Backbone as CSV, one residue per row, in Angstrom:
resi,resn,N_x,N_y,N_z,CA_x,CA_y,CA_z,C_x,C_y,C_z
1,MET,174.144,129.368,115.655,172.798,129.152,116.207,172.569,127.662,116.442
2,ASP,171.915,127.394,117.856,171.794,126.054,118.032,170.479,125.517,117.487
3,ALA,170.179,124.133,117.449,169.150,123.577,116.678,167.702,124.156,117.288
4,LYS,167.635,124.280,118.710,166.338,124.590,119.080,165.990,126.014,118.756
5,ARG,167.005,126.943,118.623,166.706,128.248,118.275,166.389,128.372,116.762
6,ALA,167.093,127.537,116.047,166.816,127.392,114.409,165.349,126.852,114.396
7,GLN,164.925,125.781,115.109,163.562,125.316,114.936,162.602,126.365,115.238
8,ASP,162.876,127.192,116.360,161.785,128.286,116.857,161.715,129.281,115.592
9,ASN,162.867,129.569,115.018,162.700,130.487,113.834,161.974,129.975,112.672
10,VAL,162.292,128.588,112.374,161.389,128.019,111.405,159.950,128.004,111.652
11,GLN,159.565,127.619,112.885,158.097,127.605,113.191,157.527,129.044,113.012
12,ARG,158.168,130.025,113.595,157.623,131.366,113.370,157.456,131.819,112.072
13,GLY,158.499,131.369,111.128,158.387,131.769,109.805,157.220,131.120,109.062
14,LEU,157.067,129.841,109.422,155.834,129.180,108.896,154.476,129.715,109.295
15,GLY,154.606,130.254,110.632,153.293,130.806,111.087,152.997,132.029,110.447
16,ARG,154.116,132.876,110.061,153.743,134.181,109.355,153.325,133.854,107.941
17,ALA,153.995,132.821,107.328,153.481,132.466,105.894,152.035,131.967,106.000
18,ALA,151.644,131.369,106.955,150.153,130.829,107.126,149.305,131.941,107.220
19,ARG,149.679,133.119,107.921,148.850,134.223,108.045,148.551,134.958,106.744
20,VAL,149.575,134.843,105.843,149.266,135.360,104.437,148.719,134.444,103.431
21,VAL,148.935,133.228,103.378,148.488,132.354,102.302,147.415,131.338,102.957
22,GLY,147.205,131.250,104.232,146.417,130.197,104.742,144.955,130.797,105.170
23,GLU,144.256,129.749,105.646,142.922,130.045,106.327,142.835,129.662,107.756
24,TRP,141.980,130.258,108.353,141.643,129.923,109.774,141.222,128.571,109.853
25,CYS,141.837,127.570,110.792,141.361,126.235,110.916,141.268,125.877,112.389
26,GLU,140.614,124.820,112.606,140.478,124.328,113.932,141.433,123.195,114.116
27,VAL,142.109,123.145,115.196,142.910,122.106,115.555,142.274,121.202,116.753
28,PHE,142.188,119.863,116.469,141.711,118.881,117.412,142.752,117.933,117.971
29,ARG,142.642,117.623,119.272,143.592,116.822,119.958,142.898,115.668,120.567
30,PRO,142.830,114.528,119.890,142.161,113.363,120.336,142.345,112.911,121.829
31,ASP,141.354,112.690,122.475,141.522,112.104,123.995,141.084,110.988,124.211
32,GLY,140.692,110.190,123.269,140.017,108.881,123.442,139.643,108.179,122.160
33,PRO,139.152,106.944,122.199,138.916,106.088,120.948,137.730,106.608,120.172
34,ALA,136.856,107.731,120.442,135.806,108.078,119.809,135.766,109.441,119.450
35,ALA,135.305,109.815,118.122,135.012,111.138,117.693,136.070,112.105,118.018
36,PRO,137.211,112.043,117.393,138.296,113.046,117.667,138.071,114.347,117.126
37,LEU,136.874,114.676,116.384,136.716,115.953,115.942,135.498,116.557,116.654
38,SER,135.120,116.073,117.763,134.035,116.609,118.589,134.410,117.782,119.278
39,PRO,133.569,118.644,119.769,133.969,119.944,120.452,134.855,119.719,121.611
40,ARG,134.740,118.640,122.275,135.598,118.436,123.456,137.119,118.409,123.241
41,CYS,137.370,118.027,121.994,138.719,117.629,121.447,139.450,119.052,120.878
42,LEU,138.624,120.147,120.691,139.011,121.387,120.088,140.168,122.060,120.875
43,ALA,141.314,122.171,120.400,142.473,122.575,121.149,142.791,124.132,120.901
44,LEU,142.651,124.518,119.656,142.967,125.830,119.327,142.479,126.046,117.874
45,ARG,142.641,127.363,117.469,142.331,127.881,116.059,143.581,128.627,115.522
46,MET,143.956,128.378,114.458,145.151,129.039,113.941,145.028,129.111,112.426
47,PRO,145.783,130.085,111.802,145.734,129.977,110.275,146.740,128.829,109.825
48,ALA,146.358,128.334,108.746,146.979,127.071,108.095,146.974,126.868,106.556
49,ALA,147.967,126.526,105.923,147.884,126.335,104.388,148.475,124.970,104.227
50,PHE,148.123,124.208,103.235,148.631,122.936,102.868,148.856,122.884,101.345
51,SER,150.241,122.251,101.067,150.624,122.243,99.714,150.895,120.839,99.204
52,ALA,151.242,120.519,98.032,151.699,119.308,97.536,153.174,119.100,98.276
53,PRO,153.593,117.826,98.213,154.908,117.635,99.002,156.148,118.485,98.532
54,ASP,156.182,119.107,97.302,157.159,119.821,96.909,157.251,121.253,97.740
55,GLY,156.086,121.591,98.282,156.058,122.741,99.336,156.036,124.100,98.501
56,ARG,155.801,124.132,97.141,155.984,125.375,96.536,154.601,125.950,96.044
57,PHE,153.511,125.329,96.413,152.277,125.806,95.788,152.144,126.067,94.422
58,ALA,152.966,125.263,93.609,153.094,125.476,92.246,152.112,124.668,91.253
59,ARG,151.639,123.396,91.898,150.745,122.712,91.105,149.690,122.000,91.992
60,PRO,148.507,121.640,91.589,147.706,120.929,92.368,147.984,119.547,92.811
61,VAL,147.600,119.064,93.937,147.983,117.690,94.429,147.204,116.619,93.337
62,ALA,148.085,115.700,93.047,147.479,114.690,91.974,146.471,113.699,92.588
63,HIS,145.748,112.986,91.667,144.942,112.064,92.090,145.649,110.975,92.954
64,GLY,144.826,110.657,94.023,145.323,109.558,95.005,146.537,110.105,96.016
65,GLN,146.770,111.466,95.890,147.954,111.939,96.791,147.380,112.252,98.175
66,VAL,147.806,111.615,99.258,147.373,111.871,100.451,148.288,112.547,101.457
67,TYR,149.593,112.610,100.967,150.568,113.418,101.903,150.759,114.745,101.362
68,TRP,150.660,115.695,102.433,150.642,117.129,102.008,151.758,117.717,103.102
69,HIS,152.275,118.859,102.722,153.078,119.600,103.644,152.195,120.787,104.355
70,GLY,152.288,120.791,105.594,151.464,121.706,106.369,152.373,122.968,106.572
71,VAL,151.741,124.118,106.343,152.214,125.583,106.530,151.529,126.146,107.628
72,PHE,152.029,126.079,108.927,151.403,126.765,110.061,152.499,126.771,111.139
73,ASP,152.254,127.417,112.289,153.218,127.432,113.435,153.071,126.220,114.139
74,ALA,154.113,125.241,113.996,153.923,124.000,114.618,154.393,123.913,116.164
75,ALA,154.606,125.066,116.584,155.013,125.245,117.939,153.806,124.799,118.806
76,TYR,152.506,124.955,118.239,151.360,124.832,119.023,150.625,123.443,118.747
77,THR,151.248,122.693,117.835,150.631,121.381,117.427,151.695,120.288,117.630
78,ARG,151.244,119.014,117.519,151.859,117.918,117.843,151.483,116.783,116.877
79,PRO,152.286,115.767,116.390,151.706,114.531,115.788,150.674,113.922,116.311
80,GLY,149.564,113.632,115.497,148.313,113.100,116.018,147.253,114.052,116.016
81,ASP,147.506,115.416,115.970,146.442,116.411,115.896,145.785,116.300,114.621
82,TYR,144.420,116.637,114.542,143.704,116.939,113.423,143.578,118.322,113.186
83,ILE,143.409,118.723,111.834,143.259,120.190,111.502,142.099,120.136,110.443
84,ARG,141.099,121.026,110.841,139.834,121.041,110.029,139.754,122.491,109.474
85,ARG,139.778,122.542,108.053,139.497,123.910,107.323,138.116,124.240,107.485
86,ALA,137.691,125.588,107.100,136.373,125.973,107.250,135.517,125.224,106.026
87,ASP,136.069,124.906,105.048,135.334,124.032,104.090,135.001,122.705,104.180
88,GLY,135.641,122.241,105.582,135.383,120.771,105.879,136.484,119.747,105.634
89,ALA,137.479,120.340,104.894,138.725,119.419,104.563,139.517,119.231,105.959
90,VAL,139.788,118.015,105.953,140.524,117.386,107.242,142.005,116.814,106.984
91,TRP,142.913,117.113,107.775,144.165,116.595,107.689,144.594,116.105,109.154
92,PHE,145.427,115.137,109.250,146.185,114.809,110.488,147.732,115.062,110.449
93,ILE,148.189,115.485,111.502,149.755,115.679,111.473,150.345,114.414,111.631
94,ALA,151.234,113.869,110.685,151.798,112.769,110.795,153.116,112.794,111.523
95,THR,153.976,113.694,110.947,155.301,113.921,111.744,155.606,115.391,111.692
96,GLN,156.374,115.833,112.861,157.008,117.258,112.923,158.316,116.918,113.366
97,GLN,159.222,116.712,112.360,160.643,116.549,112.665,161.285,117.798,112.520
98,GLN,162.406,117.801,113.399,163.069,118.998,113.631,163.857,119.389,112.355
99,LEU,163.466,120.794,111.909,164.104,121.667,110.819,163.576,120.882,109.473
100,LEU,162.500,120.205,109.506,161.932,119.427,108.180,160.475,120.052,108.084
101,PRO,159.954,120.020,106.946,158.517,120.329,106.806,157.655,119.364,107.595
102,VAL,156.434,119.973,107.832,155.372,119.173,108.678,154.825,118.300,107.640
103,LEU,154.686,117.006,107.879,154.088,116.158,107.094,152.696,115.833,107.493
104,CYS,151.721,116.046,106.550,150.186,115.827,106.968,149.649,114.870,106.035
105,VAL,148.527,114.171,106.549,147.784,113.309,105.763,146.297,113.732,105.566
106,ARG,145.950,113.876,104.427,144.624,114.221,104.021,143.696,113.110,104.274
107,ALA,142.639,113.351,104.994,141.746,112.363,105.643,140.462,112.436,104.903
108,SER,140.131,111.414,103.943,138.901,111.456,103.136,137.713,110.465,103.515
109,ARG,137.908,109.811,104.515,136.957,108.871,105.081,136.991,108.909,106.529
110,VAL,135.771,108.526,106.946,135.588,108.390,108.433,135.262,106.912,108.791
111,ILE,136.135,106.303,109.698,135.938,104.846,109.773,135.670,104.418,111.221
112,ASP,135.162,103.300,111.394,135.092,102.594,112.781,136.032,101.351,112.545
113,VAL,136.647,100.983,113.737,137.450,99.626,113.786,136.821,98.923,114.972
114,LEU,136.451,97.667,114.575,135.835,96.786,115.564,136.656,95.532,115.765
115,ARG,136.800,94.928,116.830,137.409,93.599,116.981,136.457,92.520,117.314
116,PRO,136.492,91.471,116.493,135.538,90.264,116.762,135.826,89.570,118.065
117,VAL,134.667,89.196,118.629,134.795,88.534,119.899,134.400,86.980,119.732
118,GLY,135.194,86.200,120.262,134.925,84.572,120.068,136.091,83.835,119.806
119,PRO,135.934,82.591,119.584,137.000,81.818,119.221,137.658,82.218,117.635
120,GLU,138.971,82.114,117.639,139.564,82.317,116.362,139.651,81.202,115.481
121,LEU,139.280,81.306,114.124,139.578,80.220,113.320,140.885,80.373,112.572
122,PRO,141.507,79.347,112.152,142.762,79.399,111.526,142.665,80.116,110.050
123,GLY,143.739,80.689,109.709,143.758,81.451,108.378,144.852,82.574,108.280
124,ILE,144.931,83.308,107.284,145.972,84.283,107.181,145.716,85.279,108.326
125,ALA,144.487,85.787,108.545,144.158,86.647,109.612,143.226,85.856,110.614
126,PRO,143.287,86.191,111.983,142.521,85.514,112.766,141.101,86.103,112.630
127,TYR,140.046,85.234,112.666,138.682,85.482,112.485,137.872,85.075,113.594
128,GLY,137.292,85.927,114.374,136.417,85.387,115.431,134.977,85.162,114.960
129,GLY,134.481,84.018,115.128,133.099,83.703,114.680,132.096,83.655,115.715
130,GLY,132.416,84.293,116.881,131.510,84.174,117.960,130.621,85.373,118.217
131,GLY,130.764,86.033,119.274,129.691,87.067,119.654,129.837,88.321,118.937
132,GLY,129.225,89.470,119.139,129.448,90.684,118.583,130.619,91.300,118.798
133,PRO,131.141,92.150,117.857,132.590,92.846,118.013,132.543,93.949,119.002
134,ASP,133.632,94.145,119.629,133.983,95.277,120.389,134.438,96.536,119.524
135,MET,134.097,97.703,119.953,134.334,98.790,119.265,135.633,99.272,119.743
136,LEU,136.587,99.467,118.875,137.991,100.091,119.089,138.054,101.400,118.813
137,LEU,137.645,101.852,117.652,137.594,103.312,117.154,136.199,103.576,116.625
138,ARG,135.692,104.798,116.874,134.438,105.167,116.380,134.653,106.590,115.754
139,GLY,134.301,106.693,114.582,134.396,108.148,113.980,135.599,108.671,113.685
140,TRP,136.538,107.995,113.344,137.978,108.360,113.040,138.166,108.755,111.547
141,PRO,138.519,109.956,111.211,139.033,110.377,109.953,140.277,109.606,109.522
142,ALA,140.296,109.140,108.335,141.606,108.385,107.897,141.913,108.677,106.521
143,GLY,143.147,108.650,106.145,143.675,108.694,104.680,143.373,107.454,104.064
144,VAL,142.943,107.476,103.022,142.636,106.158,102.179,143.262,106.104,100.883
145,VAL,143.945,105.029,100.573,144.557,104.826,99.217,144.146,103.448,98.673
146,ALA,143.763,103.606,97.500,143.281,102.138,96.855,144.576,101.255,96.599
147,ALA,144.359,99.988,97.151,145.423,99.065,97.127,145.133,98.238,95.894
148,GLY,146.295,97.695,95.378,146.184,96.871,94.147,145.492,95.479,94.712
149,GLY,144.799,94.968,93.744,144.087,93.674,94.297,143.963,92.707,92.949
150,GLY,142.926,93.189,92.128,142.725,92.484,90.976,141.922,91.154,91.318
151,GLY,141.147,91.142,92.510,140.612,89.929,92.798,139.353,89.542,91.986
152,VAL,138.681,88.551,92.203,137.682,88.156,91.292,136.212,88.390,91.958
153,GLY,136.215,88.804,93.336,135.040,89.126,93.910,135.161,89.234,95.469
154,ASP,134.183,89.845,96.182,134.272,89.940,97.553,134.587,88.507,98.213
155,ALA,135.377,88.536,99.263,135.790,87.523,100.032,134.704,86.901,101.019
156,ASP,134.498,85.709,101.168,133.543,85.197,102.195,134.039,85.357,103.584
157,LEU,135.307,85.364,103.778,135.884,85.395,105.137,137.004,86.426,105.103
158,PRO,137.440,86.982,106.165,138.412,88.036,106.113,139.707,87.401,105.595
159,ASP,140.164,86.196,105.599,141.442,85.711,105.227,141.243,85.407,103.809
160,GLY,140.265,85.682,103.156,140.273,85.720,101.687,140.795,86.812,101.046
161,LEU,141.997,86.824,100.768,142.702,88.184,100.270,142.646,88.541,98.748
162,ALA,141.844,87.849,98.024,142.058,87.999,96.558,141.126,89.275,96.130
163,ALA,140.245,89.733,97.000,139.277,90.803,96.544,139.755,92.263,96.466
164,GLY,141.129,92.517,96.774,141.511,93.811,96.672,141.085,94.579,97.952
165,GLY,141.285,95.968,98.048,141.034,96.662,99.066,141.588,98.130,99.302
166,TRP,142.060,98.363,100.459,142.528,99.732,100.653,143.631,99.805,101.566
167,VAL,144.421,100.900,101.540,145.367,101.270,102.654,144.907,102.223,103.335
168,LEU,144.859,102.210,104.576,144.295,103.155,105.430,145.446,103.752,106.443
169,LEU,145.524,105.037,106.428,146.529,105.792,107.266,145.941,106.567,108.378
170,LEU,146.363,106.244,109.634,145.648,106.854,110.908,147.030,107.308,111.758
171,PRO,146.684,108.354,112.604,147.787,108.880,113.355,148.114,107.747,114.515
172,PRO,149.077,107.856,115.323,149.059,107.005,116.613,147.896,107.298,117.378
173,LEU,147.440,106.138,117.880,146.046,106.236,118.505,146.156,106.173,120.046
174,PRO,145.367,106.724,120.787,145.501,106.714,122.240,144.899,105.381,122.714
175,GLY,145.864,104.638,123.252,145.513,103.438,123.891,144.922,102.254,123.011
176,VAL,144.967,102.383,121.691,144.546,101.524,120.854,145.592,101.084,119.775
177,ALA,145.613,99.654,119.605,146.605,99.038,118.648,145.793,98.152,117.702
178,PRO,145.466,98.554,116.617,144.834,97.680,115.602,145.710,96.518,115.204
179,ARG,145.098,95.453,114.835,145.773,94.272,114.432,145.091,93.456,113.377
180,ALA,145.779,92.539,112.834,145.323,91.832,111.676,143.928,90.918,112.264
181,GLY,142.830,90.943,111.458,141.533,90.459,111.954,140.675,91.445,112.554
182,ASP,141.056,92.591,112.821,140.031,93.681,113.082,139.191,93.967,112.016
183,LEU,137.924,94.448,112.176,136.925,94.728,111.043,136.972,96.347,111.087
184,VAL,136.810,96.854,109.736,136.741,98.219,109.432,135.509,98.366,108.608
185,ARG,134.866,99.700,108.925,133.786,100.102,107.950,133.765,101.614,108.068
186,ASP,133.370,102.189,106.769,133.392,103.534,106.679,132.078,104.096,106.609
187,GLU,131.896,105.410,106.489,130.787,106.066,106.368,129.846,105.925,105.245
188,MET,130.427,105.212,104.191,129.767,104.833,102.982,129.175,103.410,103.057
189,GLY,129.493,102.666,104.340,128.951,101.407,104.418,129.784,100.419,103.827
190,ARG,130.943,100.616,103.383,132.070,99.647,102.928,132.648,98.977,104.133
191,GLY,132.902,97.702,104.139,133.477,96.880,105.223,134.582,96.107,104.701
192,GLY,135.562,95.876,105.631,136.791,95.081,105.359,137.315,94.449,106.623
193,VAL,138.508,93.946,106.365,139.129,93.255,107.604,140.690,93.669,107.383
194,ILE,141.359,94.047,108.549,142.753,94.448,108.379,143.548,93.061,108.186
195,ALA,144.372,93.140,107.105,145.197,91.960,106.849,146.592,92.245,107.366
196,GLN,147.008,93.613,107.658,148.330,93.861,108.110,148.182,95.193,108.702
197,ALA,148.796,95.351,109.988,148.803,96.719,110.682,150.384,97.016,110.929
198,GLU,150.749,98.132,110.534,152.114,98.456,110.712,152.245,99.950,111.384
199,LEU,152.880,100.025,112.447,153.062,101.373,113.181,154.460,101.813,113.020
200,SER,154.528,103.107,112.482,155.960,103.664,112.298,155.768,105.076,112.709
201,GLU,156.785,105.903,112.552,156.825,107.394,112.976,155.583,108.256,112.569
202,PRO,155.261,108.097,111.287,154.048,108.793,110.767,152.697,108.340,111.059
203,GLY,152.610,107.159,111.981,151.275,106.622,112.400,151.114,105.247,111.928
204,TRP,149.703,104.804,111.885,149.503,103.420,111.453,149.215,103.341,109.950
205,ARG,149.599,102.330,109.333,149.313,102.030,108.015,148.660,100.575,108.024
206,LEU,147.402,100.631,107.603,146.601,99.407,107.670,146.175,98.906,106.232
207,LEU,146.594,97.685,105.986,146.186,97.086,104.741,144.882,96.574,104.930
208,VAL,143.719,96.943,104.312,142.348,96.346,104.681,141.874,95.629,103.349
209,ARG,141.453,94.418,103.543,140.935,93.585,102.377,139.410,93.731,102.546
210,ARG,138.666,93.839,101.467,137.283,93.805,101.428,136.740,92.442,101.829
211,ALA,135.616,92.391,102.590,135.027,91.120,102.999,133.536,91.331,102.742
212,ALA,132.841,90.121,102.280,131.433,90.220,102.201,130.771,90.336,103.448
213,SER,129.734,91.005,103.613,128.954,91.337,104.910,128.039,90.068,105.202
């Protein structure tokens, strides 16, 4: 059996399993930098289930766990798609590697990413102190992991890195490349600055440090 045929069999098997243990979900395919879960991005509906990375549905996902295995027919999806369950839980597809489980990231926050406009000041991360920022992303669900910090308080400038922060996980973004110095805010009103932006096969990994508003 060749690899393509084996992959088709795996996908069909996952689709059959999802019909048994999963729930009907909406699949969204982002088409721009704003609101990827809006009705215009709805691509399809399908049954899907999600398990801890061991894939056995044997135990609940632990605190702070953002990586899940997706159980659904991946012939109809691709990395970067968002999947929303009826209860409002949201994941994005990080990777669909051949003959391997589908790796998904649980999105627990909705963020905006903005780029300061104006002259940059020297520091660990470039900081624009001029005009208002440009909106790069608006209303994007992201996986969030607390990052070690142990700082003594909020930073006065984005290159004050002692205050701790978060790691944000995002899928590959259409036409957008976050970079150090970009600003982040979430739906809870928390703000920070990107200290490091790394793109790999599963998507973007952004180290965000808290900054005083």
